[in-house]
NUMI-580144 format. One line per field, with one value per atom (N, C-alpha, C, CB): residue number from 0; residue in three letters; atom name; x, y, z. Coordinates in steps of 0.001 Angstrom, whole numbers, plus 500000, padded with zeros to 6 digits. Glycine has a CB too. Example, Ala and Ser with C-alpha at 12.3 -4.5 7.8 and 13.67 -1.06 7.14 Angstrom:
2
seq	(0,0,0,0,1,1,1,1)
type	(ala,ala,ala,ala,ser,ser,ser,ser)
atom	(N,CA,C,CB,N,CA,C,CB)
east	(513190,512300,513200,511308,512850,513670,512900,514084)
north	(494310,495500,496700,495527,497750,498940,500030,499402)
up	(507800,507800,507800,509046,507080,507140,507870,505725)
***
This chain:
208
seq	(0,0,0,0,1,1,1,1,2,2,2,2,3,3,3,3,4,4,4,4,5,5,5,5,6,6,6,6,7,7,7,7,8,8,8,8,9,9,9,9,10,10,10,10,11,11,11,11,12,12,12,12,13,13,13,13,14,14,14,14,15,15,15,15,16,16,16,16,17,17,17,17,18,18,18,18,19,19,19,19,20,20,20,20,21,21,21,21,22,22,22,22,23,23,23,23,24,24,24,24,25,25,25,25,26,26,26,26,27,27,27,27,28,28,28,28,29,29,29,29,30,30,30,30,31,31,31,31,32,32,32,32,33,33,33,33,34,34,34,34,35,35,35,35,36,36,36,36,37,37,37,37,38,38,38,38,39,39,39,39,40,40,40,40,41,41,41,41,42,42,42,42,43,43,43,43,44,44,44,44,45,45,45,45,46,46,46,46,47,47,47,47,48,48,48,48,49,49,49,49,50,50,50,50,51,51,51,51,52,52,52,52,53,53,53,53,54,54,54,54,55,55,55,55,56,56,56,56,57,57,57,57,58,58,58,58,59,59,59,59,60,60,60,60,61,61,61,61,62,62,62,62,63,63,63,63,64,64,64,64,65,65,65,65,66,66,66,66,67,67,67,67,68,68,68,68,69,69,69,69,70,70,70,70,71,71,71,71,72,72,72,72,73,73,73,73,74,74,74,74,75,75,75,75,76,76,76,76,77,77,77,77,78,78,78,78,79,79,79,79,80,80,80,80,81,81,81,81,82,82,82,82,83,83,83,83,84,84,84,84,85,85,85,85,86,86,86,86,87,87,87,87,88,88,88,88,89,89,89,89,90,90,90,90,91,91,91,91,92,92,92,92,93,93,93,93,94,94,94,94,95,95,95,95,96,96,96,96,97,97,97,97,98,98,98,98,99,99,99,99,100,100,100,100,101,101,101,101,102,102,102,102,103,103,103,103,104,104,104,104,105,105,105,105,106,106,106,106,107,107,107,107,108,108,108,108,109,109,109,109,110,110,110,110,111,111,111,111,112,112,112,112,113,113,113,113,114,114,114,114,115,115,115,115,116,116,116,116,117,117,117,117,118,118,118,118,119,119,119,119,120,120,120,120,121,121,121,121,122,122,122,122,123,123,123,123,124,124,124,124,125,125,125,125,126,126,126,126,127,127,127,127,128,128,128,128,129,129,129,129,130,130,130,130,131,131,131,131,132,132,132,132,133,133,133,133,134,134,134,134,135,135,135,135,136,136,136,136,137,137,137,137,138,138,138,138,139,139,139,139,140,140,140,140,141,141,141,141,142,142,142,142,143,143,143,143,144,144,144,144,145,145,145,145,146,146,146,146,147,147,147,147,148,148,148,148,149,149,149,149,150,150,150,150,151,151,151,151,152,152,152,152,153,153,153,153,154,154,154,154,155,155,155,155,156,156,156,156,157,157,157,157,158,158,158,158,159,159,159,159,160,160,160,160,161,161,161,161,162,162,162,162,163,163,163,163,164,164,164,164,165,165,165,165,166,166,166,166,167,167,167,167,168,168,168,168,169,169,169,169,170,170,170,170,171,171,171,171,172,172,172,172,173,173,173,173,174,174,174,174,175,175,175,175,176,176,176,176,177,177,177,177,178,178,178,178,179,179,179,179,180,180,180,180,181,181,181,181,182,182,182,182,183,183,183,183,184,184,184,184,185,185,185,185,186,186,186,186,187,187,187,187,188,188,188,188,189,189,189,189,190,190,190,190,191,191,191,191,192,192,192,192,193,193,193,193,194,194,194,194,195,195,195,195,196,196,196,196,197,197,197,197,198,198,198,198,199,199,199,199,200,200,200,200,201,201,201,201,202,202,202,202,203,203,203,203,204,204,204,204,205,205,205,205,206,206,206,206,207,207,207,207)
type	(met,met,met,met,gly,gly,gly,gly,his,his,his,his,leu,leu,leu,leu,gly,gly,gly,gly,his,his,his,his,thr,thr,thr,thr,ser,ser,ser,ser,glu,glu,glu,glu,pro,pro,pro,pro,asp,asp,asp,asp,lys,lys,lys,lys,arg,arg,arg,arg,thr,thr,thr,thr,leu,leu,leu,leu,arg,arg,arg,arg,arg,arg,arg,arg,glu,glu,glu,glu,leu,leu,leu,leu,leu,leu,leu,leu,ala,ala,ala,ala,val,val,val,val,arg,arg,arg,arg,ser,ser,ser,ser,arg,arg,arg,arg,leu,leu,leu,leu,pro,pro,pro,pro,ala,ala,ala,ala,asp,asp,asp,asp,asp,asp,asp,asp,val,val,val,val,gln,gln,gln,gln,gly,gly,gly,gly,ala,ala,ala,ala,ala,ala,ala,ala,ala,ala,ala,ala,ala,ala,ala,ala,leu,leu,leu,leu,ala,ala,ala,ala,glu,glu,glu,glu,asn,asn,asn,asn,ala,ala,ala,ala,leu,leu,leu,leu,ser,ser,ser,ser,leu,leu,leu,leu,glu,glu,glu,glu,glu,glu,glu,glu,leu,leu,leu,leu,ala,ala,ala,ala,his,his,his,his,ala,ala,ala,ala,arg,arg,arg,arg,thr,thr,thr,thr,val,val,val,val,ala,ala,ala,ala,ala,ala,ala,ala,tyr,tyr,tyr,tyr,val,val,val,val,ser,ser,ser,ser,val,val,val,val,gly,gly,gly,gly,ala,ala,ala,ala,glu,glu,glu,glu,pro,pro,pro,pro,gly,gly,gly,gly,thr,thr,thr,thr,leu,leu,leu,leu,ala,ala,ala,ala,leu,leu,leu,leu,leu,leu,leu,leu,asp,asp,asp,asp,ala,ala,ala,ala,leu,leu,leu,leu,arg,arg,arg,arg,ala,ala,ala,ala,arg,arg,arg,arg,gly,gly,gly,gly,val,val,val,val,arg,arg,arg,arg,val,val,val,val,leu,leu,leu,leu,leu,leu,leu,leu,pro,pro,pro,pro,val,val,val,val,leu,leu,leu,leu,leu,leu,leu,leu,pro,pro,pro,pro,asp,asp,asp,asp,asn,asn,asn,asn,asp,asp,asp,asp,leu,leu,leu,leu,asp,asp,asp,asp,trp,trp,trp,trp,gly,gly,gly,gly,val,val,val,val,tyr,tyr,tyr,tyr,ala,ala,ala,ala,gly,gly,gly,gly,glu,glu,glu,glu,gly,gly,gly,gly,ser,ser,ser,ser,leu,leu,leu,leu,ala,ala,ala,ala,arg,arg,arg,arg,val,val,val,val,gln,gln,gln,gln,his,his,his,his,gly,gly,gly,gly,gly,gly,gly,gly,arg,arg,arg,arg,met,met,met,met,ala,ala,ala,ala,leu,leu,leu,leu,leu,leu,leu,leu,glu,glu,glu,glu,pro,pro,pro,pro,ala,ala,ala,ala,gly,gly,gly,gly,glu,glu,glu,glu,arg,arg,arg,arg,leu,leu,leu,leu,gly,gly,gly,gly,pro,pro,pro,pro,asp,asp,asp,asp,ala,ala,ala,ala,val,val,val,val,thr,thr,thr,thr,gly,gly,gly,gly,ala,ala,ala,ala,asp,asp,asp,asp,ala,ala,ala,ala,val,val,val,val,leu,leu,leu,leu,leu,leu,leu,leu,pro,pro,pro,pro,gly,gly,gly,gly,leu,leu,leu,leu,ala,ala,ala,ala,val,val,val,val,asp,asp,asp,asp,ala,ala,ala,ala,arg,arg,arg,arg,gly,gly,gly,gly,met,met,met,met,arg,arg,arg,arg,leu,leu,leu,leu,gly,gly,gly,gly,arg,arg,arg,arg,gly,gly,gly,gly,gly,gly,gly,gly,gly,gly,gly,gly,ser,ser,ser,ser,tyr,tyr,tyr,tyr,asp,asp,asp,asp,arg,arg,arg,arg,val,val,val,val,leu,leu,leu,leu,ala,ala,ala,ala,arg,arg,arg,arg,leu,leu,leu,leu,glu,glu,glu,glu,arg,arg,arg,arg,ala,ala,ala,ala,gly,gly,gly,gly,gly,gly,gly,gly,arg,arg,arg,arg,pro,pro,pro,pro,ala,ala,ala,ala,leu,leu,leu,leu,val,val,val,val,val,val,val,val,leu,leu,leu,leu,leu,leu,leu,leu,tyr,tyr,tyr,tyr,asp,asp,asp,asp,ala,ala,ala,ala,glu,glu,glu,glu,val,val,val,val,leu,leu,leu,leu,pro,pro,pro,pro,arg,arg,arg,arg,ile,ile,ile,ile,pro,pro,pro,pro,ala,ala,ala,ala,glu,glu,glu,glu,pro,pro,pro,pro,his,his,his,his,asp,asp,asp,asp,arg,arg,arg,arg,pro,pro,pro,pro,val,val,val,val,his,his,his,his,ala,ala,ala,ala,val,val,val,val,val,val,val,val,thr,thr,thr,thr,pro,pro,pro,pro,ser,ser,ser,ser,gly,gly,gly,gly,val,val,val,val,arg,arg,arg,arg,arg,arg,arg,arg,phe,phe,phe,phe,pro,pro,pro,pro,arg,arg,arg,arg,pro,pro,pro,pro,gly,gly,gly,gly,asp,asp,asp,asp)
atom	(N,CA,C,CB,N,CA,C,CB,N,CA,C,CB,N,CA,C,CB,N,CA,C,CB,N,CA,C,CB,N,CA,C,CB,N,CA,C,CB,N,CA,C,CB,N,CA,C,CB,N,CA,C,CB,N,CA,C,CB,N,CA,C,CB,N,CA,C,CB,N,CA,C,CB,N,CA,C,CB,N,CA,C,CB,N,CA,C,CB,N,CA,C,CB,N,CA,C,CB,N,CA,C,CB,N,CA,C,CB,N,CA,C,CB,N,CA,C,CB,N,CA,C,CB,N,CA,C,CB,N,CA,C,CB,N,CA,C,CB,N,CA,C,CB,N,CA,C,CB,N,CA,C,CB,N,CA,C,CB,N,CA,C,CB,N,CA,C,CB,N,CA,C,CB,N,CA,C,CB,N,CA,C,CB,N,CA,C,CB,N,CA,C,CB,N,CA,C,CB,N,CA,C,CB,N,CA,C,CB,N,CA,C,CB,N,CA,C,CB,N,CA,C,CB,N,CA,C,CB,N,CA,C,CB,N,CA,C,CB,N,CA,C,CB,N,CA,C,CB,N,CA,C,CB,N,CA,C,CB,N,CA,C,CB,N,CA,C,CB,N,CA,C,CB,N,CA,C,CB,N,CA,C,CB,N,CA,C,CB,N,CA,C,CB,N,CA,C,CB,N,CA,C,CB,N,CA,C,CB,N,CA,C,CB,N,CA,C,CB,N,CA,C,CB,N,CA,C,CB,N,CA,C,CB,N,CA,C,CB,N,CA,C,CB,N,CA,C,CB,N,CA,C,CB,N,CA,C,CB,N,CA,C,CB,N,CA,C,CB,N,CA,C,CB,N,CA,C,CB,N,CA,C,CB,N,CA,C,CB,N,CA,C,CB,N,CA,C,CB,N,CA,C,CB,N,CA,C,CB,N,CA,C,CB,N,CA,C,CB,N,CA,C,CB,N,CA,C,CB,N,CA,C,CB,N,CA,C,CB,N,CA,C,CB,N,CA,C,CB,N,CA,C,CB,N,CA,C,CB,N,CA,C,CB,N,CA,C,CB,N,CA,C,CB,N,CA,C,CB,N,CA,C,CB,N,CA,C,CB,N,CA,C,CB,N,CA,C,CB,N,CA,C,CB,N,CA,C,CB,N,CA,C,CB,N,CA,C,CB,N,CA,C,CB,N,CA,C,CB,N,CA,C,CB,N,CA,C,CB,N,CA,C,CB,N,CA,C,CB,N,CA,C,CB,N,CA,C,CB,N,CA,C,CB,N,CA,C,CB,N,CA,C,CB,N,CA,C,CB,N,CA,C,CB,N,CA,C,CB,N,CA,C,CB,N,CA,C,CB,N,CA,C,CB,N,CA,C,CB,N,CA,C,CB,N,CA,C,CB,N,CA,C,CB,N,CA,C,CB,N,CA,C,CB,N,CA,C,CB,N,CA,C,CB,N,CA,C,CB,N,CA,C,CB,N,CA,C,CB,N,CA,C,CB,N,CA,C,CB,N,CA,C,CB,N,CA,C,CB,N,CA,C,CB,N,CA,C,CB,N,CA,C,CB,N,CA,C,CB,N,CA,C,CB,N,CA,C,CB,N,CA,C,CB,N,CA,C,CB,N,CA,C,CB,N,CA,C,CB,N,CA,C,CB,N,CA,C,CB,N,CA,C,CB,N,CA,C,CB,N,CA,C,CB,N,CA,C,CB,N,CA,C,CB,N,CA,C,CB,N,CA,C,CB,N,CA,C,CB,N,CA,C,CB,N,CA,C,CB,N,CA,C,CB,N,CA,C,CB,N,CA,C,CB,N,CA,C,CB,N,CA,C,CB,N,CA,C,CB,N,CA,C,CB,N,CA,C,CB,N,CA,C,CB,N,CA,C,CB,N,CA,C,CB,N,CA,C,CB,N,CA,C,CB,N,CA,C,CB,N,CA,C,CB,N,CA,C,CB,N,CA,C,CB,N,CA,C,CB,N,CA,C,CB,N,CA,C,CB,N,CA,C,CB,N,CA,C,CB,N,CA,C,CB,N,CA,C,CB,N,CA,C,CB,N,CA,C,CB,N,CA,C,CB,N,CA,C,CB,N,CA,C,CB,N,CA,C,CB,N,CA,C,CB,N,CA,C,CB,N,CA,C,CB,N,CA,C,CB,N,CA,C,CB,N,CA,C,CB,N,CA,C,CB,N,CA,C,CB,N,CA,C,CB,N,CA,C,CB,N,CA,C,CB,N,CA,C,CB,N,CA,C,CB,N,CA,C,CB,N,CA,C,CB,N,CA,C,CB,N,CA,C,CB,N,CA,C,CB,N,CA,C,CB,N,CA,C,CB)
east	(742716,741831,741541,742460,742427,742314,740999,743424,740369,739136,738000,738708,738074,736974,736706,737286,737776,737613,736939,738943,737102,736545,735090,737378,734732,733400,732402,733490,732884,731948,730980,732710,731352,730428,729133,731104,729189,727927,727168,728205,727918,727271,726586,728296,727264,726687,725421,727713,725472,724299,723084,724607,723309,722220,721669,722700,722562,722149,721383,723371,721874,721162,719732,721909,719582,718242,717320,718334,717840,717023,716608,717797,717558,717270,716301,718559,716472,715560,714153,716078,714050,712737,712009,712883,712742,712125,711665,713121,712517,712131,710869,713286,710802,709688,708343,709907,708374,707127,706735,707254,707544,707239,706019,708456,705036,703902,704357,702832,703690,704067,704071,703102,703136,703078,704342,701841,704852,706076,707265,706350,707310,708406,708381,708295,707177,707052,707398,705639,706896,707198,708677,706441,709320,710763,711534,711236,711070,711771,711808,711090,710692,710642,711609,709201,711638,712541,714002,712211,714274,715636,716135,715690,715282,715683,716025,714561,715159,715379,716697,714195,716935,718153,719401,718074,719311,720468,720842,720178,719833,720112,720794,718822,720690,721354,722828,720621,723230,724618,725551,724771,726562,727514,728138,728616,728428,729068,728182,729407,726869,725965,725685,724641,725759,725471,726470,725496,727720,728752,729067,730015,728352,728667,728142,728069,728967,728536,728034,729703,728674,728260,728063,729315,726908,726614,726258,725452,726953,726570,725567,727830,724411,723344,722769,722227,721522,720860,719365,721373,718580,717124,716670,716415,716019,715547,714423,715064,714349,713268,712641,713795,711364,710678,710669,711328,711046,711015,712350,710616,713273,714525,714215,715476,715064,714889,714821,716054,713765,713460,714434,712085,714830,715800,715226,717001,714080,713629,713444,712324,712859,712660,714004,711915,715011,716349,716973,717253,716817,717373,716788,717094,715468,714811,715264,713284,715435,715872,717293,715784,718165,719540,719545,720397,718749,718698,718173,717805,717173,716614,717660,715389,718627,719727,720789,720378,720643,721647,722769,722226,722588,723599,723473,723446,724608,724613,724538,725903,723457,723224,723494,721762,724431,724742,724007,726285,723462,722769,723391,721264,723399,724075,723250,724455,723973,723411,724149,723564,723419,724062,724521,723092,725804,726381,726309,727850,726455,726331,727299,726546,728475,729453,729287,730880,728151,727848,728601,728172,729412,730014,728936,731269,729243,728263,728772,727926,727951,728126,727287,727688,727338,726624,725966,727575,724846,724165,723657,722996,723307,722843,721336,723201,720912,719485,718866,719276,717826,717155,715684,717285,715382,713995,713405,713138,712297,711707,711326,710485,710934,710537,711701,709889,712932,714110,714550,715272,713797,714177,713489,713837,714218,713655,713705,714436,712644,712619,713328,711136,714362,715184,715200,716640,714864,714874,716234,713718,716895,718199,718044,719269,717914,717766,716580,719048,716750,715649,715565,715776,716394,716405,715311,717746,715206,714236,714552,714240,713500,713710,714291,712378,715221,715843,715404,717385,715389,715136,716494,714220,716754,718065,717899,718844,718908,718821,718794,720007,717896,717707,718656,716274,719346,720157,721543,720292,722452,723820,724559,724595,725345,726197,727549,726380,728014,729230,730456,729026,730262,731380,731552,732666,732105,732270,733134,732869,734051,734936,734269,736176,733057,732379,732212,731000,732079,731864,733063,731593,734240,735439,735384,736708,734457,734312,733290,733924,732717,731676,732286,730793,731635,732047,731478,731595,730365,729751,729139,728669,729180,728596,727594,729709,726338,725303,725275,723892,725507,725612,724363,726868,723825,722762,723369,722003,722574,723082,721930,724061,722271,721269,721514,721276,722741,723063,724405,723086,724661,725968,726225,726040,727511,727766,728461,728613,728807,729347,730692,729489,731361,732632,732420,733552,731171,730905,731008,731854,731171,731225,729822,731804,729740,728452,728233,728374,727025,726646,725860,725803,726434,725740,724875,726738,724305,723430,724206,722517,725507,726321,726612,725661,726145,726398,727792,725396,728439,729812,729952,730520,728832,728921,729593,727527,729204,729754,731152,728834,731526,732929,733810,733149,733339,734106,734168,733478,733030,732991,733994,731555,733990,734884,736351,734555,736623,737993,738416,738100,737481,737766,738074,736548,737302,737531,738915,736423,739256,740551,741701,740664,741571,742617,742787,742284,741659,741696,742194,740303,742368,742830,741755,744004,740491,739395,739018,738176,738534,738053,736651,739022,735711,734352,733773,733449,732801,732092,731259,731188,731365,730602,729460,731518,728235,727055,726106,726339,725625,724665,723320,725173,722230,720868,720183,720042,719717,719155,717957,720218,717225,716220,716927,715110,716275,716912,717358,715955,716535,716837,717998,715599,718477,719559,720949,719333,720990,722269,722539,722241,723510,723753,725071,723775,725251,726507,727714,726436,727583,728713,728210,729721,728785,728467,729771,727747,729691,730914,731577,730598,732886,733611,734844,734016,735171,736401,737534,736202,738784,739903,739865,741226,739305,739312,738135,739302,737157,735990,736413,734943,735783,736091,734891,736465,735118,733982,733407,734402,732124,731501,731755,729953,731447,731714,730489,732193,729291,728072,726931,727698,725978,724729,723593,724572,722627,721423,720254,721181,719489,718271,717121,718428,715883,714750,714846,713455,715598,715653,716877,715640,717792,718936,720148,719311,721288,722553,723586,723040,724392,725510,726766,725262,727821,729095,730066,729703,730977,732052,733371,731962,734375,735643,736319,736588,736837,737641,739027,737707,739669,741064,741902,741647,742706,743537,742888,743876,741572,740917,741387,739379)
north	(170321,171453,171528,172771,170973,171171,170698,170476,169685,169147,170160,167910,171155,172120,172807,173171,173234,173970,173152,174443,171799,170960,170573,169719,170448,169912,170976,168873,172166,173079,173744,174136,173917,174626,173842,174894,172521,171767,171793,170315,171702,171757,173104,171511,174175,175518,175634,176592,175078,175174,174493,174543,173309,172573,173357,171187,173877,174643,175898,175022,176590,177781,177428,178406,176333,175913,175668,174635,174970,174643,175910,173700,176813,178039,178940,178795,179050,179869,179282,179989,177949,177300,177628,175768,177623,177966,179423,177724,180323,181740,181935,182578,181215,181435,181058,180624,180258,179850,180762,178431,181783,182665,183534,183555,183601,184506,185965,184288,186795,188214,188903,188948,188550,189172,188872,188678,187640,187270,188069,185760,188251,189016,190454,189003,191040,192430,192563,192945,191633,191670,191523,190579,190638,190426,191690,189242,192412,193629,194672,194220,194820,195798,195394,195923,194108,193630,193743,192167,193444,193562,194997,193090,195949,197359,197762,198268,197385,197755,197163,197275,195896,195245,195811,193737,196060,196594,197981,196659,198791,200149,200154,200952,199040,198950,198546,197945,198136,197718,198921,197056,198774,199866,200323,199430,199348,199675,200573,198390,200440,201293,202606,200555,202572,203780,204894,203463,204510,205523,205710,205153,205008,205069,206364,203850,206965,208149,207741,209168,206714,206188,204681,206522,204203,202765,202316,202439,201303,200683,199579,200114,199616,198670,198116,199349,197645,197140,197140,195701,197081,197043,195594,197957,195093,193707,193559,193255,192370,192072,190735,192035,190579,189315,188983,188188,187750,187276,187453,185817,188236,188523,189241,189382,189066,189862,191346,189597,192016,193363,194418,193749,195305,196348,197770,196255,197993,199376,200151,199378,199500,200194,200630,199281,199793,200113,201249,198867,201202,202264,203616,201974,203642,204906,205396,204738,204457,204844,205386,203647,204757,205254,206651,204291,206818,208118,209195,208038,208833,209787,210197,209177,209337,209643,210536,208346,210797,211604,210789,212595,209466,208597,208663,207125,208701,208619,207137,209309,206766,205354,205143,204921,204253,203914,202627,203754,202599,201409,200943,201690,199621,199101,199193,197683,199298,199244,198110,200638,197088,195919,196260,194705,196027,196282,195012,196770,195144,193970,192835,194389,193173,192119,191602,192646,191948,191511,192295,190045,193276,194157,195144,194914,195923,196862,198291,196500,199174,200615,201026,201394,202301,202736,204086,202807,204298,205589,205862,205617,207119,207497,207281,208974,206712,206509,207835,205422,208262,209527,209280,210527,208151,207823,206851,209092,206212,205149,205625,204587,206909,207454,207590,208796,207446,207611,206273,208234,205207,203889,203583,202814,202943,202525,201001,203174,200408,198946,198610,198385,197808,197496,195989,198040,195582,194153,193806,193801,192813,192387,191018,192349,190985,189709,188931,188867,187637,186814,186748,185435,187541,187478,188326,187918,188236,189045,190528,188672,191344,192788,193310,193525,194255,194852,196300,194762,196788,198206,198887,198426,199863,200516,202026,200152,202732,204190,204821,204750,205771,206349,207518,206813,208011,209225,208974,209934,209869,209866,208575,211085,208079,206914,207385,206066,206741,207193,206363,207168,205238,204378,203230,205193,202111,200927,201163,199814,202140,202372,203162,203106,203667,204461,203659,204936,202331,201480,201523,200028,201875,201874,202997,202022,203946,205019,204706,206296,203501,203150,202736,202017,203124,202698,201319,203727,200984,199664,199238,199686,197930,197382,196298,196806,196491,195483,194556,196144,193277,192301,191431,191425,191208,190215,188819,190344,187874,186508,185545,186395,184277,183230,182508,182222,182586,181941,182463,180391,182232,182499,181386,183935,181064,179994,180534,178890,179621,180011,180718,178792,180610,181316,182695,180487,182969,184227,184098,185287,182869,182675,182845,181266,183643,183978,183173,185480,182682,182056,183083,180745,183523,184474,183757,185380,184528,183935,183274,184993,183530,182858,183683,181619,184942,185780,186374,186884,186430,186927,188427,186531,189171,190637,191073,191263,190452,190892,190342,190477,189259,188833,189948,187502,190585,191698,192886,192135,193158,194275,194023,194461,192808,192492,192551,191098,192082,192156,193621,191395,194455,195892,196554,196613,196209,196769,196358,196304,195093,194601,195324,193080,195498,196197,197630,196189,198246,199649,199784,200282,198641,198686,199125,199603,199124,199537,198432,199944,198828,197835,198209,197721,198340,198629,197411,199026,197658,196550,195844,197053,194518,193719,193045,192652,193362,192886,192209,194057,191018,190311,190256,188863,190435,190414,189115,191649,188352,187029,186751,185941,185687,185146,184245,184355,184032,183265,181877,183131,181202,179818,179734,179167,180883,180892,181042,182023,181079,181033,179555,181897,178998,177550,177226,177010,175958,175593,175757,174152,175319,175414,175388,174264,176226,176199,175986,177528,175443,175236,176580,174481,176628,177879,177594,178572,178558,178494,179165,179192,178857,179499,181028,179002,181578,183045,183717,183410,182950,183546,184298,182459,185434,186255,186255,187709,186122,186151,187557,185620,187617,188897,189158,188893,190377,190747,190570,192184,190596,190454,189974,191798,189298,188942,189532,187373,190125,190647,189780,192163,189283,188523,189175,186999,188762,189350,189162,188743,188146,187935,188569,186458,189121,189757,189890,189001,190122,190382,189384,191858,188870,188012,188532,186513,188699,189202,188055,190261,188222,187252,187986,186600,187305,188006,188380,187133,189587,189985,189395,191545,188985,188532,189642,188134,189293,190297,190910,191376,190628,191174,190433,191082)
up	(678951,678623,677124,679095,676292,674855,674273,674171,674916,674338,674339,675094,675222,675321,673981,676391,673323,672075,670998,671582,671065,670014,670269,669864,671544,671831,672249,672905,672606,673257,672283,674001,671006,670109,669889,668760,669581,669511,670842,669104,671954,673264,673456,674391,673048,673173,672330,672748,671118,670230,670852,668855,671423,672064,673245,672524,674069,675246,674839,676097,673793,673303,672902,672103,672145,671688,672876,670820,673884,675062,675815,676006,676019,676767,676017,677058,674691,673883,673885,672440,673906,673935,675238,673774,676353,677645,677633,678817,677136,677065,676218,676485,675109,674174,674801,672886,675868,676519,677681,677017,677962,679094,678786,679431,679696,679484,679484,680568,678682,678564,679928,677612,680809,682142,682939,682916,682787,683504,682984,683366,681658,681049,681578,679489,681633,682103,683575,681864,684378,685813,686075,686543,685307,685465,685098,684593,684083,683635,684746,682379,685475,686572,687680,687135,688012,689067,688627,689438,687350,686821,686924,685360,686548,686589,688018,686025,688958,690362,690884,691238,690579,691065,690389,690832,689084,688367,688894,686856,689210,689684,691049,689754,691779,693081,692940,693975,691734,691504,691628,690106,692437,692639,691313,693615,690437,689156,688285,688396,688419,687638,688371,687352,689702,690484,690169,691988,689847,689606,688127,690343,687271,685836,685219,685099,684394,683629,682241,683496,681666,680364,680496,679250,680071,680101,678693,681102,678188,676920,677249,676139,676588,676908,675607,677766,675641,674440,674716,674048,673661,673808,673673,672746,674713,674671,673648,676069,673063,672119,672510,670638,672168,672434,673910,671660,674232,675623,676336,675662,675749,676448,677761,675560,678782,680003,679633,681017,680081,679595,680075,680012,679166,679528,679462,678617,678838,678613,679912,677837,680928,682212,682784,683226,682633,683129,682317,683081,680990,680142,680534,678648,680752,681112,682486,681094,683426,684773,684744,685736,683964,683844,683232,682990,682182,681505,682458,680241,683280,684252,685287,684959,685531,686467,685830,686960,684540,683854,683241,684800,683188,682581,681056,683085,680381,678916,678552,678287,677868,677540,676051,677908,675743,674353,673982,674142,672777,672290,670980,672102,670751,669569,668290,669803,667189,665838,665133,665057,664712,664093,662678,664066,662406,661090,660230,661223,658908,658028,658360,656602,658929,659248,660679,659051,661331,662707,663782,662854,663387,664382,664852,663794,665881,666429,666360,667870,665781,665902,667118,664568,667521,668721,668497,669917,669174,669180,670588,668149,670871,672210,672322,672520,673443,673723,674150,674827,673434,673754,674077,672579,674706,675052,674049,675117,674478,673659,672262,674348,672159,670861,669888,671051,670393,669530,668926,670328,669183,668685,667362,669713,666473,665182,665105,663978,664574,664409,663098,664415,663187,662007,661790,662173,660575,660227,659631,659220,660209,659700,659053,660840,657745,657037,657580,657155,657761,658242,659755,657696,660439,661900,662514,662432,663813,664550,664364,666056,664240,664126,665437,663777,665323,666506,666645,666426,667877,668120,668282,669393,667413,667397,667505,666112,668022,668128,666737,668950,666564,665232,664949,665076,665964,665779,665219,667076,665584,665056,665428,665583,664488,664735,665266,663436,666326,666996,666643,668479,665909,665536,666525,665452,666054,666914,668152,666114,668090,669238,670365,668784,670136,671176,672472,670672,672333,673516,674463,673087,673953,674806,675847,673942,675689,676679,677762,675990,677748,678724,680059,678180,681149,682490,682825,683543,682178,682371,681047,683514,680786,679562,679963,678601,679559,679797,678589,680042,678835,677750,677696,677927,676493,676391,676548,675032,676939,677070,677249,678250,677252,677479,678797,676325,679309,680578,681057,680438,682349,682929,683940,683599,684165,685127,686373,684485,687270,688574,688462,689458,687305,687092,686474,686197,686074,685376,683869,685849,683363,681912,681317,681562,680248,679634,678361,679326,678193,676926,676118,677157,674979,674116,673098,673407,672187,671163,670034,670586,669965,668956,667728,668542,667690,666517,666489,666459,667637,667698,667871,666479,667845,667943,669237,667851,670339,671623,671882,672746,671188,671248,670690,670454,669636,669038,669988,667694,670629,671584,672709,672165,673253,674367,673924,674938,672703,672174,671997,670818,671549,671345,672700,670643,673719,675053,675572,676036,675326,675804,675101,675582,673775,673010,673492,671509,673880,674304,675746,674169,676427,677814,678781,677934,678326,679205,680172,678384,681358,682318,682793,683523,681854,682307,683035,681108,683893,684529,683460,685715,683387,682423,683180,681699,682791,683519,682541,684258,682896,682041,682768,681686,682014,682566,682158,682078,683139,682861,683755,683054,683420,684332,685347,683550,686479,687563,687115,688738,686327,685935,684941,685329,684460,683471,684112,682476,685438,686153,686426,687505,685697,685689,686394,684236,686822,687487,686561,687990,685302,684378,682942,684618,682102,680671,679904,680214,678687,677900,677599,676577,677697,677437,676591,678766,675742,674935,675722,673527,675369,676083,676005,675519,674904,674748,675438,673277,675955,676604,677867,676948,678094,679264,680207,678845,681521,682445,682592,683811,682911,683255,684742,682931,685181,686572,687464,686644,686857,687663,686778,688353,687394,686718,687541,686553,686834,687479,687036,687122,688001,687706,688471,688097,688198,688932,690449,688438,690908,692359,693014,692659,692234,692873,691982,694079,692623,691930,692433,692157,691515,691927,691268,691553,692063,691536,691342,692478,690405,690179,690373,688742,690942,691188,689874,692037,689791,688632,688804,688478,687695,687812,688446,686411,689428,690081,691306,689113,691534,692730,693972,692603)
***
């Protein structure tokens, strides 16, 4: 198993580039249509049906769209937390109060992000979530998620583990991004479910 830690980062970088290239070619209509299907499928997830607080994120560009889902959760009375990127790549959190409450924030040379404009709740606010929606580029048959490589959500997952929380971890992807296997490090943690425009797939939790 030891070789995984040495070879997987270059492999991950290559895979990220390939997946981002495919996303960048998606027509805007496809992105919008997928967002509606994603919201409908995610809302059918038992873990979201009973959640009082959901930590989520605002999709940008050709990412699988989340705004329709955020609005639907909020309409259900769910408290939706959204991330605020900090200078060290950690995440603070704020409450989603509708699309008008989002501010476009440019972080260095990266893509501008939409972040909650209101009160900051601190990085530990995520530990109170019943479900956490994670951005990603792919997931494999074990539930291993390929992130963008910034490390922000590795910190979130480590924080949840330290706090002893067991929120449902859900990743939103396009159908073609569910792969047989992706490179994983020993410290990587599987997600519990993936939602795509065509449906939902669950992965067994350790101990289930």
